[in-house]
N, C-alpha and C positions, 0 to 999 in steps of 0.2 A: 802788115800795114796797120798802123794804129787808126782807131776811129771806125774801122770796118765792123759792121754788125753781121751776124750770121743766124740762120735758122737751122734747127735740127728737128726732126720728127721721129719719135721712137715709140714702141709699144709701152703701155703703162697698165699696171693692174687696175681693174675697174674700181676697186675699193681702196686705192691708195689715198693719202691725204691730198695730193695734187689733183687727182681725178675728182675727188669730192668737192674741192674748192672750185674747180672749173665747172662741174655740173651745177653747183649752186649758182654761180654767176650766170651760166647759160639759162637755166630755168627761170631765174629771177627776171632776166631781161626779156625773154620771150613771153612770159606770163604777164609781166607788167605792161608790155607793149600791147597785148591783146586786151587786157582790162581797160587800159587807158583809151584805146580805140573804141571799144564797145560799151564801156560803162563809165568812162571818165574818172576812173580811180586806179590805184595800184592794187596789186594782189594782197589779199588779207594775209598777214604774217602766219596765222595758224594754218591756213590753206597751203601756203608756201611750204611750211615745214612738213605737212602731211604728204604733199605730192612729191617732194624731194625724197622723203623716206620711202615712199611707195615705188619709186623708179630707181632701183639700185644700180642698174647698168650691168647686172649679172649676165644679161644676154650678149654683152660685148666681150665676154671672156672666152678664151680658148676652151674647147677646140673649135667651136663654131663661130667665133667672133673675135674681134680685136678692138681695143681702145687705143688710140694714138694721141700723144701729147706733143704739141709743137712748143719748142722753147726758142726764145729770141735772146741771143747773147746769154744763154744758159738759164734764163728765167722762164717759168711756165707762162705761155701766152695764149694757148688755145687747145682745142681737142676736136677729134672726129672719131666716130665709131663705125664699125662695119660688122654685119652679122649675116650669116647664111639664112635664107628663108627656109622654114621647115617644110613647106610644100614643094620647094624646088631648090635643091642644094647647089644647082649651077647658077643660081641668082643670089647676089648679095644685096643687102640694103644699107644705104649710107644713112647714118644717124648722127645727131648732135654736133654738126659742124659749127664751130664757134671760135671766135677770137675775142679776147678782151678788147674793149673799145680803144684803148691806147695803142693797140697793135695792128689795127686795121689800116689798110692802104699800103702795107709794106711787103705784100707778096705771100704772106703766110697762109691765106685761105686756099690758094691754088696748090701750095705744097701739101697742105693737109689732105685735100681731095686726091691728089696724085698718090700720096702715101696710102690712103684708104683704098684706092683702086689697086695698088700693088698688093696690099694685104688681102683684098678680095680674090685676086688671081692666085695668091699663095694658098688660099682656102679652097681653090678649085672652081671659083666662079668665072663665068664668061660674060656676065652681064651684071650691071649695077642698077638698082632702082632707088628712088627716094621720093618722099613727099614733103611738101612745105605749105605754108599758109599764104594767102593772097597779100597780106600786109608785109610779108618779108620779101620785099621787092629786091633788096640787095642779094639775097640768097638766090632768087630766081635768075637774076642777071648773071651771077657767078656761074651757076650750073649751065646756063645756055652758052656762056663764053667758053666753058670747058668741054663742050661737045655733047651735053645732055639734051635730049629731045623731050618735049612735053608729050605725055601719053594719056591713055585712059587710066582711070583709077586701078591700082593694084592692091588696095586695101580699103578698109572702111574706118580708118582712124577719125575720131570726131573733129579734129582741127585741121585735117588735111583738106586742101582746096586745089592743089596743083601736084601732079605726079610726073616724074621724069624717069628716063631710062637711058642707058648708054651701054653699047657693046664694049667689052674690055679687050684691047689688043694684047699682043704678047708682052711679056714682062720687060720693063725698062729700067727698073731700079733694083737695088740690092739691100733690102731690109732697112738700112738707116739712110735717111736723106739729109744731107748737109749742104747748104748752099751759101754763097756769098753774093749779096746783091751787086748789080752793076754800078 
């Protein structure tokens, strides 16, 4: 049927050009949002470059992690990462869930989280945890809608203000997720 759009979510090397572009977009947005809220300004460009360079995403590489990229009609649209916790390999942490602004509201975020949950199960995890900030209201709403429960802190990340957890049920997907919207 012409005019139909589709999503796919597949693993991506953490150091690919697509992953780097999505990481830059993600970090720029969340950093600018924090600075605008707390200091009334955008992120200093030098700080942005330093922080992006310091956070390579290497922790999202196999064997203990996965970076997933969502594509909408074949074009990169967002990403999500999952990594096993060093202290508890039966628990995975959800990281960097992000959709480009023009792709929001089209069902991609739920697909990314579902794919990350599947990746966590494939890594042997039975539970997923995550942290987020208070100003990222949309993220907290998404996680609650997808069955995550707010919990006590599981880390001491400097910007974390809310922590969530979810038990992962049995596998429901098979590596590559491809859907057509209703």
